[in-house]
C-alpha positions, -999 to +999 in steps of 0.1 A: +000+000+000+013+034-009+008+063+014-001+087-014-039+085-010-034+094+027-011+124+023-039+149+031-049+130+062-036+134+097-056+109+118-080+136+129-108+122+150-090+090+158-079+083+194-049+060+201-038+044+233+000+038+234+006+011+259+043+013+266+069+030+289+052+064+289+062+096+271+088+122+277+071+156+281+086+183+258+104+159+235+108+177+201+093+146+182+062+145+203+030+164+197+002+170+221-008+142+244-042+135+260-047+120+294-030+088+305-026+062+332+004+045+348+002+009+360+027-010+380+034-047+373+011-056+402-017-035+387-016-004+410-023+029+394-004+062+397+000+094+377+036+095+367+036+091+329+072+101+324+092+078+301+125+069+317+134+042+291+129+060+258+110+033+242+075+047+246+086+081+235+101+068+203+071+046+196+047+076+201+069+098+179+067+072+151+029+072+154+025+109+156+048+115+126+023+097+104-009+108+123-002+141+139-039+149+142-047+118+162-055+120+199-029+100+218-035+086+253-005+072+272-007+040+293+026+035+310+032-002+319+070-003+318+090+014+345+125+003+353+127-022+325+108-033+294+089-059+313+055-061+330+028-086+338+000-100+316-025-088+342-012-052+338-013-054+300-049-066+302-058-038+325-042-012+302-061-027+272-093-024+293-085+012+301-081+019+264-115+005+257-131+025+285-115+057+272-131+050+238-098+047+220-102+034+184-067+019+184-045+004+211-008+003+201+012-024+219+048-024+206+055-054+228+045-090+233+053-123+249+058-158+234+045-174+266+013-190+255+003-195+291-007-158+291-034-164+266-062-168+292-053-134+306-049-115+273-075-131+250-105-118+271-089-083+272-086-082+234-122-094+231-135-068+255-116-041+236-131-053+203-166-051+218-158-015+230-147-006+194-109-006+202-086-025+178-055-039+194-024-036+171+006-056+182+034-078+170+022-111+154+056-128+158+092-122+166+123-143+157+100-171+145+078-173+176+042-162+177+036-134+202+006-125+224-015-105+221-008-098+184-015-134+173-049-135+189-079-136+165-092-101+175-059-083+172-043-068+141-010-086+139+021-069+125+053-084+110+086-069+100+095-060+065+129-042+064+125-034+027+094-013+031+097+025+035+084+037+068+053+053+053+041+021+036+025-011+047+014-042+029-010-070+036+004-105+036+001-139+053+019-155+081+009-190+092-021-188+069-034-156+086-035-121+071-012-097+088+002-062+082+039-059+072+057-027+081+091-012+084+110-016+116+127+018+115+116+046+138+114+084+131+149+094+121+172+114+145+194+139+125+230+127+124+222+092+137+223+063+112+190+043+112+208+011+123+222+029+154+188+041+165+161+020+182+146-003+156+127-036+152+093-050+156+082-024+181+085+003+153+068-019+127+038-019+150+040+018+156+044+025+118+014+003+111-007+020+138+000+055+123-011+044+089-042+026+102-051+058+120-051+076+086-073+049+072-098+053+100-100+090+093-110+081+057-133+053+068-147+062+102-171+033+100-143+007+103-147-016+133-124-045+141-095-063+125-113-075+093-126-040+086-092-025+091-076-049+067-103-043+041-097-005+044-060-009+039-066-031+009-090-006-006-064+021-002-038-001-018-059-002-050-062+036-052 
């Protein structure tokens, strides 16, 4: 899919929950942010959304680069390290649904299939609330949760794609979105020296899906989102 049909769009009217390590206020690559929540690994809530790891800020920047008009809500689930509990992730996804977010970006995942009973109901609840979870389908040959769940829009890496393009393909017989793993560039820093990988493929895909939702506000769920992307690919 080429981004050309979307050049005049900004993601206006689309709300996105970025479930990650928070955001760094005042970072030059970040636009305006809406409200947020911070959740500790044991599920406790607090109000410190400041990103001390850099991952959430870079993910949010990649999304806002493509969809600067989208309304971004921050759910901080990573604190001292890029690790949290499935219970906390499920709670953050529930929060995104309660906030009425159209998209929930999870640039993260786990290969531990034992977590499916915690994460699958959260993705299903989000879908009923009109929130589409976008997450990594697989990484290094292993399926990841929650991106490989039926209700989620799974994303896979394609290093050959430009950052402003996605394509629909198949993995394990299932339709997924392929996207570039490079983040928004930092002047003077080679792309391979910057943060990169499946996290940013998810973020790049989320930004482009947000543009598609502005064009097709009636889109609901994974199948509709894939159909919208395929329609735009034919333009």
